C-alpha positions, 0 to 999 in steps of 0.5 A: 336269609341266614340262620342268624337273621332268621332267629332274629326275625323269629325273636322280633316277631315274637315280640311284636306278637306279645306286645300286640296281645299285651296291648289287647288285653290293656285295650280290653280292660280300658274299655271295660273300665269305661262301661263299668265305671262311667260314674267313677264307681263300680256299682254292684247289685247283691241279691240277699234274697238268694243265700247261695249268692249272698247274706248278711255278715255278722257286721251287717255287710253283704258277704258270699261268693257274689260279693267276693267276685265283685270285690275282685273284679274292682280290684283289677279294674282299679275302680272303687266299688259300691255294693247296692243290696237287694232283697229280691232277684226281680228288684236287681233286674229292675235296677239293671234295666234302669241302669242304676247299677253296672254289674249284677249277679242274677240267674240266666233267663231269656226274659232278663236277656232283653235287658241284660247281657251275661257271661257264661255261668259261674255257679249251678243251683237247683230250684226244688219244691217243699210240701207238707208231710201229709201232701199226696205229692211225691214227685216233681212231675205230680205238681202240675195239676188243677188244684195245686197252688205254688208260691214263688218269689215275684220275678225269681228265676223260678217264677220266670221258668214256672210261668212258662212251664206250668200248665195247670197249677196256679202260681201265687207270688209273694214280693221276695223269695225269703218270704216264700215258705212263710207264706206257704204256711200262712195262706195254707198253700199246696207247694212252696218253690225256690233254692233248694238250700233255702227251702231245706233250711226253712223246713229244718227251722219249722220242723224243729220250732214246736210240736204244732208246727206243720211237718215239711218235707222236700220232693226228691230231685229238682224241677230246674237248674239255675245257672248264676251269672254275672250280668251288665246292662244291655249293650255294654259289649266291652264289659261283658267281654272282659267280664266273660274272661274274668269269670272263666279265670275264676272258675278255672283257678278255683277261686269260685270253689274256694269262696263256696267253701269259705262261706259254708255253701253246700249243694251248689256246684261251679259251672263248667268251663265256657266251650272254647275256653 
């Protein structure tokens, strides 16, 4: 083969490879659209019970890093989007299980994996404990003892984790995570467990409310690391595959970090790139 013909062959082969890659990307996107948009709309579960992920904006519309990621995914898939708001992670998980939504933003947990397929995490947050000032508890490893009652949001990542980890203390479950601190006070319980930022905000609110309010403090450190990911109903492998590539791009490009900053979220970090990405 002459130099010219070898060069021509190389160009042709390279063109074929690029065409194949483009075709593969288009095919993956088309398969994801078929699974995520089977109703004609991308139905996205937004958990308003986790202030790191989402909250209500001035007009009442959901806002936050999860909302930004959902809207960008819908734009790329060219699907109309419906944001379905929930007040607790437990309700989000039930909606995924019942296939009432096509996409959700939830913490990775082995119990949930029975009904949900995840991407790699996009944000990492901390689970922490809140106690009264006069509490004898000073460290996280002192919480799991007989006579200690820990209040958690039912079905939350903290509930699932503590159900496995706690041996001696008792768990008191309330319907949603935003109710944890109020019930902790109302029922005179020993410990409140939840997202660090939510508990810190609650402590600040209650400590400054009036002189008769009980003083509250956070225990130092964390009792768990929570990996927040995108999830789809079990078996939607094409959707999971496309979203997995999407979320890695959103982390690497700075999209996730910018969204956290834009919404004023502190104490949460962008998850590292998935191995092999």
